[in-house]
A tleap script that builds the chain and sets N, CA, C and O, in Angstrom:
source leaprc.protein.ff14SB
mol = sequence {
  NMET ALA ALA CYS ILE PHE ILE GLY ASP ALA
  VAL GLU ALA ALA GLY TRP ARG LEU ALA GLY
  VAL ASP ALA ARG VAL ALA GLU PRO GLY ALA
  GLU ALA ALA VAL PHE SER ALA ALA LEU GLU
  GLU ALA PRO LEU VAL LEU VAL ASP ALA ALA
  VAL ALA ALA LEU LEU PRO GLU PRO LEU LEU
  ARG ALA ALA LEU ARG ARG LEU SER PRO ILE
  THR VAL VAL MET PRO ASP LEU GLN GLU GLN
  VAL PRO TYR PRO ASP VAL ALA ALA ARG MET
  LYS ARG GLN LEU GLY ILE GLU CGLY
}
set mol.1.N position { -30.174 -4.347 -3.985 }
set mol.1.CA position { -30.059 -3.202 -3.097 }
set mol.1.C position { -28.754 -2.468 -3.397 }
set mol.1.O position { -27.686 -3.078 -3.454 }
set mol.2.N position { -28.851 -1.169 -3.586 }
set mol.2.CA position { -27.678 -0.354 -3.851 }
set mol.2.C position { -26.872 -0.172 -2.565 }
set mol.2.O position { -27.437 -0.081 -1.475 }
set mol.3.N position { -25.552 -0.121 -2.707 }
set mol.3.CA position { -24.695 0.097 -1.539 }
set mol.3.C position { -24.760 1.548 -1.078 }
set mol.3.O position { -24.616 1.837 0.110 }
set mol.4.N position { -24.978 2.462 -2.030 }
set mol.4.CA position { -25.003 3.887 -1.736 }
set mol.4.C position { -25.891 4.568 -2.764 }
set mol.4.O position { -25.869 4.221 -3.945 }
set mol.5.N position { -26.675 5.541 -2.306 }
set mol.5.CA position { -27.500 6.336 -3.212 }
set mol.5.C position { -27.164 7.797 -2.993 }
set mol.5.O position { -27.127 8.271 -1.857 }
set mol.6.N position { -26.919 8.515 -4.088 }
set mol.6.CA position { -26.700 9.959 -4.041 }
set mol.6.C position { -27.918 10.643 -4.637 }
set mol.6.O position { -28.448 10.197 -5.654 }
set mol.7.N position { -28.368 11.734 -4.004 }
set mol.7.CA position { -29.479 12.529 -4.524 }
set mol.7.C position { -28.983 13.961 -4.675 }
set mol.7.O position { -28.558 14.587 -3.704 }
set mol.8.N position { -29.040 14.469 -5.895 }
set mol.8.CA position { -28.576 15.827 -6.140 }
set mol.8.C position { -28.946 16.296 -7.528 }
set mol.8.O position { -29.857 15.752 -8.152 }
set mol.9.N position { -28.239 17.311 -8.018 }
set mol.9.CA position { -28.537 17.832 -9.349 }
set mol.9.C position { -27.924 16.933 -10.424 }
set mol.9.O position { -27.139 16.033 -10.124 }
set mol.10.N position { -28.290 17.191 -11.662 }
set mol.10.CA position { -27.890 16.320 -12.767 }
set mol.10.C position { -26.378 16.272 -12.960 }
set mol.10.O position { -25.832 15.210 -13.261 }
set mol.11.N position { -25.699 17.387 -12.793 }
set mol.11.CA position { -24.246 17.426 -13.002 }
set mol.11.C position { -23.527 16.609 -11.939 }
set mol.11.O position { -22.662 15.792 -12.254 }
set mol.12.N position { -23.884 16.831 -10.693 }
set mol.12.CA position { -23.253 16.066 -9.612 }
set mol.12.C position { -23.608 14.583 -9.709 }
set mol.12.O position { -22.764 13.722 -9.461 }
set mol.13.N position { -24.853 14.288 -10.069 }
set mol.13.CA position { -25.277 12.901 -10.204 }
set mol.13.C position { -24.448 12.178 -11.266 }
set mol.13.O position { -24.097 11.010 -11.101 }
set mol.14.N position { -24.140 12.874 -12.347 }
set mol.14.CA position { -23.323 12.263 -13.403 }
set mol.14.C position { -21.947 11.887 -12.861 }
set mol.14.O position { -21.428 10.817 -13.178 }
set mol.15.N position { -21.363 12.746 -12.059 }
set mol.15.CA position { -20.058 12.447 -11.460 }
set mol.15.C position { -20.129 11.257 -10.521 }
set mol.15.O position { -19.249 10.396 -10.549 }
set mol.16.N position { -21.156 11.195 -9.693 }
set mol.16.CA position { -21.313 10.076 -8.777 }
set mol.16.C position { -21.536 8.776 -9.537 }
set mol.16.O position { -21.055 7.722 -9.120 }
set mol.17.N position { -22.267 8.845 -10.658 }
set mol.17.CA position { -22.488 7.638 -11.463 }
set mol.17.C position { -21.169 7.097 -12.009 }
set mol.17.O position { -20.969 5.885 -12.083 }
set mol.18.N position { -20.270 8.008 -12.391 }
set mol.18.CA position { -18.953 7.580 -12.878 }
set mol.18.C position { -18.179 6.823 -11.806 }
set mol.18.O position { -17.332 5.984 -12.115 }
set mol.19.N position { -18.472 7.122 -10.556 }
set mol.19.CA position { -17.821 6.432 -9.439 }
set mol.19.C position { -18.557 5.151 -9.057 }
set mol.19.O position { -18.165 4.472 -8.108 }
set mol.20.N position { -19.611 4.818 -9.781 }
set mol.20.CA position { -20.332 3.583 -9.522 }
set mol.20.C position { -21.455 3.683 -8.512 }
set mol.20.O position { -21.956 2.669 -8.026 }
set mol.21.N position { -21.850 4.904 -8.196 }
set mol.21.CA position { -22.909 5.120 -7.203 }
set mol.21.C position { -24.256 5.248 -7.908 }
set mol.21.O position { -24.339 5.813 -8.999 }
set mol.22.N position { -25.294 4.729 -7.291 }
set mol.22.CA position { -26.656 4.910 -7.782 }
set mol.22.C position { -27.025 6.363 -7.502 }
set mol.22.O position { -27.330 6.717 -6.363 }
set mol.23.N position { -27.000 7.199 -8.526 }
set mol.23.CA position { -27.241 8.630 -8.363 }
set mol.23.C position { -28.604 8.993 -8.939 }
set mol.23.O position { -28.953 8.580 -10.045 }
set mol.24.N position { -29.362 9.763 -8.183 }
set mol.24.CA position { -30.714 10.131 -8.579 }
set mol.24.C position { -30.898 11.638 -8.580 }
set mol.24.O position { -30.347 12.352 -7.742 }
set mol.25.N position { -31.678 12.099 -9.530 }
set mol.25.CA position { -32.025 13.512 -9.622 }
set mol.25.C position { -33.519 13.619 -9.329 }
set mol.25.O position { -34.334 12.996 -10.009 }
set mol.26.N position { -33.870 14.398 -8.329 }
set mol.26.CA position { -35.274 14.556 -7.960 }
set mol.26.C position { -35.879 15.705 -8.764 }
set mol.26.O position { -35.319 16.798 -8.836 }
set mol.27.N position { -37.028 15.431 -9.360 }
set mol.27.CA position { -37.766 16.495 -10.056 }
set mol.27.C position { -38.255 17.495 -9.017 }
set mol.27.O position { -38.506 17.115 -7.874 }
set mol.28.N position { -38.394 18.760 -9.388 }
set mol.28.CA position { -38.901 19.752 -8.425 }
set mol.28.C position { -40.233 19.315 -7.820 }
set mol.28.O position { -41.174 18.969 -8.534 }
set mol.29.N position { -40.289 19.338 -6.509 }
set mol.29.CA position { -41.482 18.923 -5.787 }
set mol.29.C position { -41.479 17.461 -5.383 }
set mol.29.O position { -42.300 17.042 -4.567 }
set mol.30.N position { -40.559 16.676 -5.947 }
set mol.30.CA position { -40.510 15.241 -5.641 }
set mol.30.C position { -39.324 14.887 -4.749 }
set mol.30.O position { -39.018 13.707 -4.574 }
set mol.31.N position { -38.661 15.873 -4.193 }
set mol.31.CA position { -37.458 15.616 -3.391 }
set mol.31.C position { -37.738 14.703 -2.204 }
set mol.31.O position { -36.973 13.775 -1.943 }
set mol.32.N position { -38.823 14.958 -1.485 }
set mol.32.CA position { -39.135 14.153 -0.297 }
set mol.32.C position { -39.428 12.702 -0.669 }
set mol.32.O position { -39.029 11.785 0.049 }
set mol.33.N position { -40.114 12.492 -1.775 }
set mol.33.CA position { -40.444 11.133 -2.198 }
set mol.33.C position { -39.190 10.367 -2.608 }
set mol.33.O position { -39.027 9.201 -2.247 }
set mol.34.N position { -38.309 11.015 -3.357 }
set mol.34.CA position { -37.065 10.371 -3.792 }
set mol.34.C position { -36.190 10.073 -2.575 }
set mol.34.O position { -35.588 9.003 -2.492 }
set mol.35.N position { -36.116 11.006 -1.643 }
set mol.35.CA position { -35.320 10.828 -0.430 }
set mol.35.C position { -35.867 9.687 0.417 }
set mol.35.O position { -35.106 8.842 0.887 }
set mol.36.N position { -37.179 9.658 0.613 }
set mol.36.CA position { -37.799 8.598 1.413 }
set mol.36.C position { -37.567 7.228 0.791 }
set mol.36.O position { -37.297 6.261 1.502 }
set mol.37.N position { -37.670 7.141 -0.524 }
set mol.37.CA position { -37.423 5.871 -1.208 }
set mol.37.C position { -35.975 5.428 -1.026 }
set mol.37.O position { -35.710 4.248 -0.798 }
set mol.38.N position { -35.042 6.369 -1.126 }
set mol.38.CA position { -33.619 6.049 -0.968 }
set mol.38.C position { -33.332 5.515 0.429 }
set mol.38.O position { -32.509 4.615 0.593 }
set mol.39.N position { -34.005 6.063 1.433 }
set mol.39.CA position { -33.808 5.599 2.809 }
set mol.39.C position { -34.203 4.141 2.978 }
set mol.39.O position { -33.668 3.450 3.845 }
set mol.40.N position { -35.127 3.669 2.165 }
set mol.40.CA position { -35.583 2.280 2.236 }
set mol.40.C position { -34.728 1.333 1.395 }
set mol.40.O position { -34.817 0.116 1.552 }
set mol.41.N position { -33.896 1.885 0.500 }
set mol.41.CA position { -33.201 1.061 -0.476 }
set mol.41.C position { -31.698 0.883 -0.267 }
set mol.41.O position { -31.112 -0.028 -0.851 }
set mol.42.N position { -31.065 1.711 0.536 }
set mol.42.CA position { -29.602 1.639 0.645 }
set mol.42.C position { -29.142 1.859 2.079 }
set mol.42.O position { -29.821 2.536 2.851 }
set mol.43.N position { -27.994 1.290 2.443 }
set mol.43.CA position { -27.457 1.498 3.783 }
set mol.43.C position { -26.754 2.852 3.949 }
set mol.43.O position { -26.454 3.266 5.069 }
set mol.44.N position { -26.491 3.544 2.819 }
set mol.44.CA position { -25.849 4.861 2.861 }
set mol.44.C position { -26.554 5.764 1.861 }
set mol.44.O position { -26.658 5.437 0.679 }
set mol.45.N position { -27.043 6.916 2.350 }
set mol.45.CA position { -27.723 7.887 1.493 }
set mol.45.C position { -26.977 9.207 1.594 }
set mol.45.O position { -26.835 9.774 2.678 }
set mol.46.N position { -26.503 9.686 0.454 }
set mol.46.CA position { -25.835 10.976 0.357 }
set mol.46.C position { -26.793 11.944 -0.314 }
set mol.46.O position { -27.324 11.649 -1.385 }
set mol.47.N position { -27.014 13.076 0.292 }
set mol.47.CA position { -27.943 14.052 -0.281 }
set mol.47.C position { -27.244 15.397 -0.385 }
set mol.47.O position { -26.623 15.863 0.570 }
set mol.48.N position { -27.351 16.015 -1.552 }
set mol.48.CA position { -26.757 17.319 -1.802 }
set mol.48.C position { -27.423 18.362 -0.895 }
set mol.48.O position { -28.615 18.260 -0.605 }
set mol.49.N position { -26.666 19.349 -0.454 }
set mol.49.CA position { -27.189 20.377 0.446 }
set mol.49.C position { -28.368 21.120 -0.165 }
set mol.49.O position { -29.291 21.501 0.556 }
set mol.50.N position { -28.358 21.334 -1.475 }
set mol.50.CA position { -29.467 22.039 -2.127 }
set mol.50.C position { -30.748 21.215 -2.045 }
set mol.50.O position { -31.824 21.770 -1.824 }
set mol.51.N position { -30.647 19.911 -2.218 }
set mol.51.CA position { -31.815 19.038 -2.097 }
set mol.51.C position { -32.236 18.962 -0.632 }
set mol.51.O position { -33.428 19.010 -0.328 }
set mol.52.N position { -31.282 18.844 0.266 }
set mol.52.CA position { -31.591 18.763 1.701 }
set mol.52.C position { -32.354 20.001 2.159 }
set mol.52.O position { -33.232 19.906 3.017 }
set mol.53.N position { -32.024 21.161 1.592 }
set mol.53.CA position { -32.710 22.400 1.964 }
set mol.53.C position { -34.177 22.386 1.544 }
set mol.53.O position { -34.983 23.131 2.102 }
set mol.54.N position { -34.532 21.554 0.573 }
set mol.54.CA position { -35.910 21.476 0.085 }
set mol.54.C position { -36.739 20.406 0.793 }
set mol.54.O position { -37.953 20.326 0.606 }
set mol.55.N position { -36.079 19.592 1.600 }
set mol.55.CA position { -36.785 18.525 2.314 }
set mol.55.C position { -37.498 19.084 3.540 }
set mol.55.O position { -37.027 20.044 4.149 }
set mol.56.N position { -38.641 18.483 3.907 }
set mol.56.CA position { -39.279 18.900 5.157 }
set mol.56.C position { -38.320 18.675 6.328 }
set mol.56.O position { -37.691 17.621 6.429 }
set mol.57.N position { -38.215 19.650 7.190 }
set mol.57.CA position { -37.276 19.595 8.322 }
set mol.57.C position { -37.439 18.329 9.167 }
set mol.57.O position { -36.435 17.701 9.501 }
set mol.58.N position { -38.662 17.930 9.525 }
set mol.58.CA position { -38.795 16.712 10.347 }
set mol.58.C position { -38.284 15.451 9.639 }
set mol.58.O position { -37.712 14.570 10.282 }
set mol.59.N position { -38.486 15.362 8.327 }
set mol.59.CA position { -38.029 14.197 7.568 }
set mol.59.C position { -36.508 14.125 7.560 }
set mol.59.O position { -35.933 13.066 7.812 }
set mol.60.N position { -35.859 15.243 7.274 }
set mol.60.CA position { -34.394 15.268 7.236 }
set mol.60.C position { -33.814 15.018 8.619 }
set mol.60.O position { -32.873 14.239 8.767 }
set mol.61.N position { -34.366 15.670 9.625 }
set mol.61.CA position { -33.855 15.513 10.996 }
set mol.61.C position { -33.958 14.056 11.454 }
set mol.61.O position { -33.020 13.523 12.046 }
set mol.62.N position { -35.086 13.421 11.182 }
set mol.62.CA position { -35.268 12.019 11.570 }
set mol.62.C position { -34.281 11.118 10.841 }
set mol.62.O position { -33.740 10.183 11.432 }
set mol.63.N position { -34.046 11.390 9.571 }
set mol.63.CA position { -33.105 10.570 8.799 }
set mol.63.C position { -31.685 10.723 9.320 }
set mol.63.O position { -30.941 9.745 9.387 }
set mol.64.N position { -31.306 11.925 9.684 }
set mol.64.CA position { -29.945 12.162 10.190 }
set mol.64.C position { -29.722 11.511 11.553 }
set mol.64.O position { -28.590 11.190 11.914 }
set mol.65.N position { -30.785 11.321 12.296 }
set mol.65.CA position { -30.675 10.699 13.630 }
set mol.65.C position { -30.649 9.179 13.578 }
set mol.65.O position { -30.168 8.533 14.509 }
set mol.66.N position { -31.158 8.609 12.507 }
set mol.66.CA position { -31.217 7.149 12.396 }
set mol.66.C position { -29.820 6.556 12.274 }
set mol.66.O position { -28.920 7.161 11.692 }
set mol.67.N position { -29.657 5.375 12.828 }
set mol.67.CA position { -28.386 4.674 12.697 }
set mol.67.C position { -28.286 3.950 11.362 }
set mol.67.O position { -27.192 3.726 10.844 }
set mol.68.N position { -29.433 3.590 10.816 }
set mol.68.CA position { -29.442 2.903 9.539 }
set mol.68.C position { -30.681 3.310 8.768 }
set mol.68.O position { -31.792 3.203 9.286 }
set mol.69.N position { -30.518 3.764 7.572 }
set mol.69.CA position { -29.259 3.949 6.862 }
set mol.69.C position { -28.542 5.200 7.347 }
set mol.69.O position { -29.147 6.105 7.923 }
set mol.70.N position { -27.267 5.227 7.103 }
set mol.70.CA position { -26.482 6.413 7.403 }
set mol.70.C position { -26.839 7.452 6.352 }
set mol.70.O position { -26.815 7.169 5.154 }
set mol.71.N position { -27.168 8.651 6.803 }
set mol.71.CA position { -27.531 9.739 5.899 }
set mol.71.C position { -26.535 10.871 6.086 }
set mol.71.O position { -26.263 11.302 7.206 }
set mol.72.N position { -25.989 11.349 4.958 }
set mol.72.CA position { -24.995 12.419 5.001 }
set mol.72.C position { -25.426 13.534 4.057 }
set mol.72.O position { -25.753 13.279 2.898 }
set mol.73.N position { -25.427 14.779 4.557 }
set mol.73.CA position { -25.689 15.936 3.703 }
set mol.73.C position { -24.335 16.415 3.185 }
set mol.73.O position { -23.447 16.787 3.952 }
set mol.74.N position { -24.208 16.393 1.860 }
set mol.74.CA position { -22.952 16.786 1.218 }
set mol.74.C position { -22.913 18.305 1.044 }
set mol.74.O position { -23.919 18.896 0.652 }
set mol.75.N position { -21.786 18.945 1.322 }
set mol.75.CA position { -21.691 20.397 1.134 }
set mol.75.C position { -21.928 20.778 -0.325 }
set mol.75.O position { -21.610 20.019 -1.241 }
set mol.76.N position { -22.485 21.957 -0.520 }
set mol.76.CA position { -22.736 22.485 -1.854 }
set mol.76.C position { -21.424 23.019 -2.414 }
set mol.76.O position { -20.883 23.998 -1.899 }
set mol.77.N position { -20.911 22.389 -3.455 }
set mol.77.CA position { -19.626 22.780 -4.026 }
set mol.77.C position { -19.666 24.154 -4.680 }
set mol.77.O position { -18.634 24.816 -4.795 }
set mol.78.N position { -20.852 24.590 -5.110 }
set mol.78.CA position { -20.989 25.906 -5.727 }
set mol.78.C position { -21.258 26.983 -4.688 }
set mol.78.O position { -21.362 28.163 -5.022 }
set mol.79.N position { -21.370 26.579 -3.430 }
set mol.79.CA position { -21.575 27.467 -2.290 }
set mol.79.C position { -22.817 28.339 -2.427 }
set mol.79.O position { -22.826 29.485 -1.979 }
set mol.80.N position { -23.863 27.800 -3.045 }
set mol.80.CA position { -25.128 28.523 -3.138 }
set mol.80.C position { -25.999 28.238 -1.929 }
set mol.80.O position { -26.845 29.051 -1.557 }
set mol.81.N position { -25.790 27.080 -1.315 }
set mol.81.CA position { -26.523 26.714 -0.095 }
set mol.81.C position { -25.494 26.638 1.026 }
set mol.81.O position { -24.590 25.804 0.969 }
set mol.82.N position { -25.610 27.486 2.040 }
set mol.82.CA position { -24.609 27.462 3.112 }
set mol.82.C position { -24.646 26.166 3.898 }
set mol.82.O position { -25.718 25.643 4.203 }
set mol.83.N position { -23.475 25.652 4.223 }
set mol.83.CA position { -23.359 24.450 5.041 }
set mol.83.C position { -23.488 24.883 6.497 }
set mol.83.O position { -22.924 25.910 6.876 }
set mol.84.N position { -24.209 24.136 7.316 }
set mol.84.CA position { -24.403 24.556 8.704 }
set mol.84.C position { -23.084 24.638 9.463 }
set mol.84.O position { -22.177 23.829 9.264 }
set mol.85.N position { -23.004 25.633 10.334 }
set mol.85.CA position { -21.818 25.819 11.168 }
set mol.85.C position { -21.931 24.865 12.356 }
set mol.85.O position { -22.584 25.172 13.353 }
set mol.86.N position { -21.294 23.718 12.235 }
set mol.86.CA position { -21.404 22.670 13.255 }
set mol.86.C position { -20.820 23.138 14.586 }
set mol.86.O position { -21.380 22.841 15.642 }
set mol.87.N position { -19.716 23.855 14.550 }
set mol.87.CA position { -19.096 24.326 15.795 }
set mol.87.C position { -20.036 25.270 16.544 }
set mol.87.O position { -20.189 25.156 17.760 }
set mol.88.N position { -20.660 26.191 15.832 }
set mol.88.CA position { -21.588 27.126 16.476 }
set mol.88.C position { -22.795 26.386 17.042 }
set mol.88.O position { -23.279 26.712 18.126 }
set mol.89.N position { -23.274 25.394 16.307 }
set mol.89.CA position { -24.420 24.613 16.791 }
set mol.89.C position { -24.060 23.875 18.071 }
set mol.89.O position { -24.854 23.853 19.011 }
set mol.90.N position { -22.887 23.275 18.126 }
set mol.90.CA position { -22.453 22.550 19.319 }
set mol.90.C position { -22.321 23.495 20.506 }
set mol.90.O position { -22.718 23.153 21.620 }
set mol.91.N position { -21.767 24.675 20.276 }
set mol.91.CA position { -21.642 25.654 21.363 }
set mol.91.C position { -23.006 26.053 21.904 }
set mol.91.O position { -23.193 26.164 23.115 }
set mol.92.N position { -23.978 26.272 20.984 }
set mol.92.CA position { -25.328 26.621 21.425 }
set mol.92.C position { -25.933 25.490 22.252 }
set mol.92.O position { -26.553 25.735 23.287 }
set mol.93.N position { -25.750 24.247 21.793 }
set mol.93.CA position { -26.336 23.110 22.511 }
set mol.93.C position { -25.691 22.911 23.872 }
set mol.93.O position { -26.343 22.456 24.812 }
set mol.94.N position { -24.424 23.246 23.978 }
set mol.94.CA position { -23.712 23.093 25.243 }
set mol.94.C position { -23.854 24.323 26.146 }
set mol.94.O position { -23.427 24.310 27.300 }
set mol.95.N position { -24.466 25.392 25.600 }
set mol.95.CA position { -24.670 26.603 26.377 }
set mol.95.C position { -23.422 27.430 26.571 }
set mol.95.O position { -23.299 28.139 27.570 }
set mol.96.N position { -22.484 27.352 25.624 }
set mol.96.CA position { -21.233 28.116 25.752 }
set mol.96.C position { -21.063 29.084 24.578 }
set mol.96.O position { -19.961 29.254 24.055 }
set mol.97.N position { -22.161 29.711 24.176 }
set mol.97.CA position { -22.075 30.680 23.076 }
set mol.97.C position { -21.181 31.825 23.506 }
set mol.97.O position { -21.162 32.233 24.668 }
set mol.98.N position { -20.442 32.329 22.531 }
set mol.98.CA position { -19.512 33.410 22.861 }
set mol.98.C position { -19.818 34.699 22.229 }
set mol.98.O position { -19.099 35.676 22.439 }
savepdb mol mol.pdb
quit
């Protein structure tokens, strides 16, 4: 069992592999299958924001809510996929939008 699995593009995966992480690149259309398999194989799953954007919303939401494995969406370093504004989301949920 891998301690951590990263799912992202080939360039980022190569960097994660250098750090000793089991890094996977999902073929187009296979993102959900690779993600689901990773959830069963490791206690920590890191997924690139670009891959996370391609996952079915219910699958990603359920994974983020689970206590195990811990799932983290990594920000897109090339800034092609916007990272969610956590502060704005919290304000909306608390009903204090400004």
